[in-house]
N, C-alpha and C positions, 0 to 999 in steps of 0.2 A: 504494500500500500504506500502510495506517495502522498505526502502532506506538505502544505506550505503554511508558514506562520511567521510572525515577527514580534519584535520588541517595539516599544514606543520610545520616542526620543528621550522622554524623562522617566522611562521605566515605570509608568503608572497608567492605569486604564485597562480597557478591555480590547483585545484584538481577536480577529477571526482565525480559525484553522480551516483551511480550504483543501479540497481534494484536487486531483489532477484535472478535473473538469471545471474547476472554479466554484464548486458548490460548497457552501458553508457546512462543515461537519463537526464543529465545536468552537470553543473559545478559550482564550488564555486571559485570565484576570491577573494583571500585574498590580499587586495590591498597593504598593507605595513607592514613591520616588526616593524615599529616605531609607529604605531597607530592600533586601532582595528576597522576596517571597512571591509565590504565584499559586493560583489554582487553575486546574485544567477541567473543563466541562465538555460533555459530549453534545451532540446536536439537539438533544431534548432538554438540555440545561442541567442534567445531573452531574454533580461534582464527582470526578473520578480520582484525581490526584492532587496533592499539594507538594510543592517544592520550596525548601527554605534552608538557610544556614541556621543551625542552632546557635544560641548565644555563645560568643567567643569561639566559634569553630570555623574552620575553612572547608569543612565537608558539607556537601549539599545532600540533604535528606529528602527522600521522596516517600510520602505516606499516602494512605487512602483516606476517604472521608471519615472513617472510624478510627483514625490515627494508627492503623496497622502499617508497619514499616515494609515498604516494597524494596528499597535499596538505598545505598549510600554511594555518592560520587565523590571522588577525590582526585587531586592532581598527582601525577607521578613525575619524579625528577627525570629530566632528559635535556641534553645539551643541543641536539640538532633536530629535534622534532617536538611536537606538542603531544603529550601523553596524559591520559586520564584513565581511571579505573572505576567501573561501576559494579559494585558488589550487590547482586540481586539475591543474596541468600541461597536457598536450596536450588534456585534456578541458574546459578553459576556466577562467575566473575567475568566481566566483559572488559576488554581493553579497547580504548578509543585512541586512535592515533592520527596524526596529520604531519606531513613534512613542515619544516619550520615556517615557510612563508606562504603556505597553501591555505585555501579556504575550504578545502575538501577533507572530510574525516571518514575513517572506516571504523566500524564497531565489530569486533571479533569475539566469539565466545572463548571459553577456556581451552578449547581444543584448537584454536586458531582459525576456525571456520568463519567466514564473513556472515554477520547477522543483520547488519544494517549499514547505511551510510547517510551522511548528511553534508550539506554544503551551505556556506554563508553566501547568499546571493546579493547582499547589499554592498554598497561602496563604503569607502573609508569614513566619510562624514555623515553617513546615514545610520539610523538605528538598525539593529541586527534583523535581517530577514533570512529565513532558512527554508531549505527543501530537504525533507526527510524521506528516505526510501527504506522501509522496513521489510526484511526478508526473514525475520525470526519467527519461529513458532512458539517461543517461550516468553517473549517480551511484547507487551501490548504497544501499539503505535502511539497511543496517548501517553503512556508511561515514557516512551522515548522522546516525546515532545518535552516532557519535564526534564529528561536527561540533557537534551540539547540546550534547553534554556539554562540548565545548571552549568554546563560548560561555558556558556556565554556569561553567566553571572560570575563565575570564577575568574574568567579573563578580565571582566570589567573591574572586579575587586583588585586584581593584581596590577592592572593599569593605574587605578586610582591610588594604590599604595606606592607605586613608583613615582607619582607626581607629588 
């Protein structure tokens, strides 16, 4: 399944999740410009996932509407590429990688098999816009939207800390 979604310039407000035909299939509620948290809703408006940084943590936690933990995203040290790890509990640990200056990312399961990919489709001075292609049978596409937005939130936090 291919999905398109984006961040807002001030990281607040509601944005649409669209399928490859341009039909609205859900929304991302970017809760606040002063914090990094979001909710993911399906087309009927049912809340599916929440993504956020716990207090004083650099790890992005993805939970369900009942606070059940689905997974934890964290950055992995790398000098010549961008690397992240998504621990989805009993569903496996997924490695997210991208060459240093690329906007394209691959998500591979713990056996190294490709599970999904995403690309940042926006320019340098634009808010983040993404295209997600999910090929996984174990990870929900809406959950991966929360993962991609988590990668984006980690990158923004690192950029802000550098300034």
